[in-house]
N, CA and C of each residue as an Amber inpcrd file, in Angstrom:
protein
   132
  59.3550000 101.7530000 133.0960000  58.2140000 101.3110000 133.7920000
  57.9530000 100.0180000 132.8630000  57.1390000  99.4890000 131.8810000
  56.8000000  98.5410000 131.2900000  57.7240000  97.6080000 131.0530000
  59.0480000  97.6890000 130.9030000  59.9000000  96.7710000 131.0630000
  60.0760000  96.2540000 132.2920000  60.3220000  96.8350000 133.2360000
  60.1990000  96.1070000 135.0490000  58.7880000  95.4400000 135.1000000
  57.8160000  95.7300000 135.2720000  56.2440000  95.3820000 135.1730000
  56.5090000  94.0950000 134.6570000  57.3980000  93.9760000 133.6490000
  57.1740000  92.5850000 132.3350000  58.2450000  91.9020000 132.9900000
  59.0430000  92.2020000 133.7150000  60.3750000  91.3280000 134.3310000
  59.5920000  90.8660000 135.3000000  58.9900000  91.8750000 136.0650000
  58.5600000  91.1120000 137.6980000  57.7100000  89.9910000 136.8780000
  56.5870000  90.2660000 136.0220000  55.2530000  89.0050000 135.9250000
  55.8880000  88.2310000 135.5010000  57.1650000  87.7710000 134.3390000
  57.5150000  86.9140000 134.0650000  58.4950000  86.0150000 135.0280000
  59.1360000  86.9530000 136.0730000  59.8410000  86.1890000 136.9530000
  58.4590000  85.3720000 137.8110000  57.5750000  86.1490000 138.5540000
  56.8330000  85.4910000 138.9530000  55.7490000  84.5330000 138.6950000
  55.9560000  84.1980000 137.3000000  55.7210000  82.9830000 136.4340000
  56.3560000  82.2980000 136.5170000  57.5590000  82.0140000 136.3400000
  58.8180000  80.9310000 136.7040000  58.8120000  80.4270000 137.8290000
  58.3330000  81.1930000 138.6130000  58.4230000  80.6860000 140.0760000
  57.4200000  79.8770000 140.9160000  56.0820000  80.4850000 140.2180000
  55.2140000  80.0570000 140.3320000  55.2700000  78.0810000 139.5100000
  55.6310000  78.2600000 138.1840000  56.1400000  77.2620000 137.5950000
  56.9840000  76.2810000 138.5960000  57.9290000  76.5920000 138.6790000
  59.1660000  75.8600000 139.5230000  58.6450000  75.2850000 140.8760000
  57.7860000  75.8560000 141.4300000  57.1130000  75.6130000 142.5660000
  56.0360000  74.0530000 142.0950000  55.6570000  74.2150000 141.4240000
  54.0940000  73.0290000 140.7020000  55.6080000  71.8430000 140.3630000
  56.1590000  72.0120000 139.9610000  57.7810000  70.9500000 139.4420000
  58.0810000  70.0540000 140.5400000  58.4920000  71.2630000 141.7050000
  59.0430000  70.7090000 142.9870000  58.1020000  69.9070000 143.6150000
  57.1250000  70.2010000 143.6310000  55.7740000  70.0570000 144.4040000
  55.3730000  68.3640000 143.4770000  55.3320000  68.3960000 142.3940000
  54.9240000  66.8030000 141.6720000  56.1050000  66.5600000 141.9890000
  57.5450000  66.7960000 141.8780000  58.6510000  65.7940000 141.8690000
  58.4670000  64.9800000 143.5860000  58.0370000  65.8750000 144.7060000
  58.1430000  65.2470000 145.8220000  56.6490000  64.3940000 145.9950000
  55.8330000  64.4380000 145.4560000  54.7050000  63.5120000 144.8760000
  54.6190000  62.3220000 144.6530000  55.8070000  62.2360000 143.7490000
  55.9180000  61.3460000 142.5700000  57.2260000  60.4960000 143.4690000
  58.0960000  61.1020000 144.8360000  59.0080000  60.5380000 145.4590000
  58.3330000  59.7640000 146.3190000  57.0470000  60.0080000 146.9920000
  56.5230000  60.0470000 147.9110000  55.5290000  58.5040000 147.6400000
  55.1160000  58.6470000 146.3590000  54.3020000  57.3630000 145.8860000
  55.5090000  55.9010000 145.7790000  56.5770000  56.2540000 145.2630000
  57.2930000  55.5600000 144.9710000  58.0690000  54.6200000 146.4800000
  58.0650000  55.8010000 147.2990000  58.3650000  55.0400000 148.9220000
  57.6830000  54.3120000 149.3470000  55.8350000  54.6360000 149.0020000
  54.6500000  54.0920000 149.5890000  54.7970000  52.3490000 149.0210000
  55.2470000  52.5780000 147.3140000  55.0770000  51.3700000 146.8750000
  56.8100000  50.4040000 147.4370000  57.4530000  50.8130000 147.6270000
  58.4560000  50.2120000 148.4890000  58.1750000  49.3930000 149.7910000
  57.4120000  50.2320000 150.3840000  57.3540000  49.9250000 151.7390000
  56.2100000  48.7450000 151.4800000  55.4420000  48.9470000 150.8710000
  54.0900000  47.7710000 150.5860000  54.8820000  46.5800000 150.1690000
  55.8090000  46.4860000 149.0710000  56.4270000  45.5260000 149.2650000
  57.4580000  44.6770000 150.0220000  57.8120000  46.0550000 150.6500000
  58.9380000  45.2090000 151.9350000  57.6860000  44.5480000 152.8560000
  56.4160000  44.9670000 152.8840000  55.6670000  43.9650000 153.7800000
  55.2780000  42.9740000 153.5670000  54.8030000  42.6250000 152.0160000
  54.4720000  41.6140000 151.0590000  55.5660000  40.7040000 151.4610000
  56.8780000  40.8370000 151.4100000  58.1310000  40.1440000 151.6790000
  58.4100000  39.2970000 152.8490000  57.4630000  39.9560000 154.0730000
  57.7930000  40.0770000 155.4210000  57.6230000  38.3730000 155.8940000
């Protein structure tokens, strides 16, 4: 039973860490897109 609970806790921790990583990448991509859009507006 302890092994099953430990496995569950580790799985949840990895899942949450993965979500934070994906969220961070999404924010970075959004910032890059905004910079490209700003540059395009300046060059018009």
